[in-house]
C-alpha positions as CSV (number, residue, x, y, z in Angstrom):
1,M,98.8,147.5,62.4
2,P,96.1,146.3,65.0
3,E,97.2,146.0,68.5
4,S,96.2,142.2,68.3
5,N,98.7,141.7,65.6
6,K,101.4,143.6,67.3
7,L,101.1,141.6,70.2
8,W,101.1,138.5,68.6
9,L,104.2,139.2,66.7
10,E,105.9,140.5,69.9
11,I,104.8,136.8,71.5
12,K,106.1,135.2,68.4
13,E,109.5,136.9,68.8
14,M,109.7,135.8,72.4
15,F,109.0,132.3,71.3
16,K,112.1,132.7,68.6
17,T,114.7,133.7,71.3
18,S,113.6,130.9,73.6
19,K,116.2,128.0,74.5
20,I,113.4,125.4,74.5
21,N,111.7,123.8,71.5
22,I,108.4,125.8,70.7
23,T,106.0,124.3,68.4
24,I,103.1,126.8,67.4
25,L,100.0,125.1,65.8
26,D,98.2,127.6,63.6
27,D,95.3,126.1,61.7
28,T,93.0,128.5,62.9
29,K,89.5,129.0,62.1
30,S,86.6,131.6,62.1
31,E,85.3,130.6,65.3
32,N,88.4,131.8,67.2
33,T,86.6,135.5,67.5
34,K,83.5,133.8,68.8
35,I,85.6,132.1,71.5
36,C,86.9,135.6,72.5
37,K,83.6,137.0,72.6
38,L,82.3,134.4,74.7
39,L,85.4,134.5,77.1
40,K,84.7,138.4,77.2
41,I,88.3,138.9,76.4
42,S,90.1,141.5,74.2
43,S,92.0,140.4,71.0
44,A,94.8,142.5,72.1
45,S,95.4,140.6,75.3
46,A,97.8,137.7,75.3
47,L,95.1,135.3,75.6
48,G,92.9,136.8,72.7
49,A,96.3,136.9,70.7
50,I,96.9,133.1,71.4
51,I,93.2,132.0,70.4
52,L,93.1,134.4,67.4
53,N,96.4,133.1,65.9
54,T,96.8,129.5,67.2
55,S,95.0,126.2,67.6
56,G,97.9,125.5,70.4
57,I,101.5,126.0,71.2
58,I,103.7,122.9,72.6
59,F,106.6,124.0,74.9
60,D,109.6,121.3,75.2
61,D,107.1,118.7,74.1
62,W,106.1,118.7,77.6
63,I,103.4,121.5,77.8
64,R,100.3,122.2,75.8
65,L,99.0,125.8,75.8
66,Y,95.5,126.0,74.3
67,G,94.4,128.2,71.4
68,N,91.2,127.9,69.6
69,D,89.6,124.5,68.7
70,T,90.1,122.4,65.6
71,Y,88.0,119.3,64.5
72,D,90.8,116.9,65.7
73,R,92.1,119.0,68.6
74,K,90.8,120.4,71.9
75,G,91.6,124.1,72.3
76,I,90.1,126.5,74.9
77,A,86.3,126.0,74.2
78,K,86.6,122.3,74.4
79,I,88.9,121.4,77.1
80,N,87.0,123.7,79.4
81,L,83.3,122.6,78.2
82,L,82.3,126.2,77.7
83,S,78.6,126.8,78.0
84,E,76.8,128.9,75.2
85,K,77.5,131.9,77.9
86,G,81.1,131.2,78.0
87,I,81.0,129.7,81.3
88,P,84.0,126.8,81.9
89,E,82.1,123.7,82.9
90,K,85.0,121.4,83.2
91,I,86.1,123.0,86.5
92,K,84.0,125.4,88.2
93,R,85.3,129.2,88.2
94,M,88.5,128.1,86.5
95,L,89.5,128.5,83.0
96,I,92.0,126.0,82.0
97,V,94.7,127.5,79.8
98,A,97.5,124.7,79.6
99,S,98.1,121.2,80.6
100,D,101.1,118.9,80.8
101,I,101.8,115.2,79.8
102,V,101.7,114.0,83.2
103,G,98.2,115.2,84.0
104,G,99.1,118.6,85.6
105,V,96.9,121.5,84.6
106,F,97.2,125.4,84.5
107,A,94.0,127.4,85.2
108,I,93.3,131.0,85.7
109,N,91.5,131.5,88.8
110,S,88.2,133.1,88.4
111,G,86.5,132.4,92.0
112,K,87.3,129.0,93.0
113,F,89.9,130.3,95.5
114,N,89.4,133.7,96.9
115,E,93.1,134.6,97.0
116,G,95.1,134.6,93.9
117,M,92.3,136.0,91.8
118,G,93.1,136.2,88.1
119,H,96.3,134.2,88.6
120,V,97.3,130.8,86.9
121,W,97.2,128.0,89.3
122,Y,98.5,124.7,88.6
123,F,96.8,121.5,89.5
124,A,99.8,119.3,90.7
125,P,99.6,115.3,89.7
126,D,102.2,114.7,92.3
127,T,100.1,116.2,95.3
128,L,96.6,116.4,93.8
129,D,96.1,120.0,94.9
130,W,96.1,123.3,93.3
131,E,98.9,125.8,93.8
132,D,99.2,129.6,93.0
133,L,101.8,130.4,90.6
134,G,101.5,134.0,91.3
135,L,101.6,135.1,87.4
136,G,98.9,136.4,85.4
137,Y,98.5,134.8,81.9
138,S,100.7,136.9,80.0
139,E,103.5,136.5,82.6
140,F,102.7,132.7,82.4
141,V,103.4,132.6,78.8
142,A,106.6,134.4,79.4
143,W,107.8,132.0,82.0
144,L,106.8,128.9,79.7
145,A,109.3,130.3,77.1
146,K,111.9,131.9,79.5
147,G,111.7,130.3,82.8
148,N,113.1,127.2,84.1
149,I,110.7,124.6,83.2
150,D,113.3,121.6,84.1
151,E,113.3,122.9,87.9
152,F,109.7,123.2,88.0
153,Y,109.4,119.5,87.0
154,H,112.7,117.9,88.3
155,S,110.8,115.4,90.2
156,M,108.2,114.5,87.4
157,R,110.6,113.7,84.7
158,W,112.5,110.3,84.2
159,N,116.0,110.1,82.3
160,N,115.0,109.4,78.7
161,W,111.5,111.6,79.1
162,R,112.6,113.5,76.1
163,E,112.7,110.5,73.8
164,Y,109.2,109.4,75.0
165,S,107.4,112.8,75.0
166,K,108.3,113.7,71.3
167,N,105.9,111.2,70.1
168,I,102.9,112.0,72.3
169,E,99.9,113.6,70.4
170,F,98.5,117.0,71.7
171,D,95.5,115.6,73.3
172,K,97.4,112.6,74.9
173,G,99.2,112.1,78.3
174,V,101.4,109.7,80.1
175,L,99.7,107.6,82.8
176,L,102.3,106.8,85.2
177,Y,102.0,103.8,87.6
178,P,102.2,103.9,90.6
179,F,100.8,107.0,90.5
180,L,102.7,110.2,91.2
181,W,101.1,111.1,94.3
182,S,101.8,107.5,95.9
183,K,104.5,106.8,98.2
184,E,105.2,103.7,95.8
185,M,106.0,106.0,93.0
186,D,109.3,105.6,91.7
187,I,109.8,107.8,88.2
188,E,112.3,105.7,86.7
189,S,110.8,102.1,87.0
190,A,107.1,103.2,87.2
191,S,105.3,101.9,84.2
192,K,104.1,104.4,81.3
193,S,101.1,104.2,79.2
194,I,100.0,106.8,76.7
195,V,96.2,107.8,77.2
196,P,94.0,110.4,76.2
197,F,94.7,113.4,78.3
198,E,90.9,113.9,79.4
199,E,91.0,110.1,80.9
200,L,94.6,111.2,82.9
201,F,93.0,114.1,84.4
202,G,89.8,112.3,85.3
203,I,91.6,109.8,87.3
204,N,93.5,112.4,89.2
205,L,90.2,114.3,89.9
206,A,88.5,111.3,90.9
207,Y,91.3,110.5,93.3
208,R,91.0,113.8,94.7
209,K,87.5,113.9,95.3
210,K,88.2,110.2,97.0
211,F,90.9,111.7,99.4
212,N,88.4,114.5,100.2
213,F,90.4,117.4,98.7
214,G,87.0,119.0,97.6
215,D,84.5,118.8,94.6
216,Q,87.2,119.1,92.2
């Protein structure tokens, strides 16, 4: 059995034993091998296995892990605006690998920050800042399946979020107002609107720039 297939079977087994709901979207296509070559990643790596075998994975109806692209769903290439040379253009020197429905983004640091190179970082919508999770990609995937996501998001989830989140499409998110980072935010009373994720993330990046965090 090829190493890539063996690793994917191990990942799927880990998902099966998880206590949270995990949905694998597996409508893959031939261009997935092209994406791996563009990114210069091995098909036997965790990222390569997920790109080759999925068009996305949903954890707890909350986090979307990106796989390959489909005609109606963004994957690694589309969400990162990959150039023909495999360079992510959405966020310079960061490869987006996952997002959550409230506008948070998980990305691999490939030079944006001097510390935590190769680690997955989280762009937090409640602070508009990046934080190093101290995890490599494979460790990050294991954390999604086995970690305490509830604790990580305790301040960003409202009482009936499960009923709300199960109806949100893969490329959509929840625009909370007042914004999560504002002093006026009350998670229970805040208005909640379903919008394209790109719009939600774009708003957060615009405010980050406005508040002089830097370019992105």
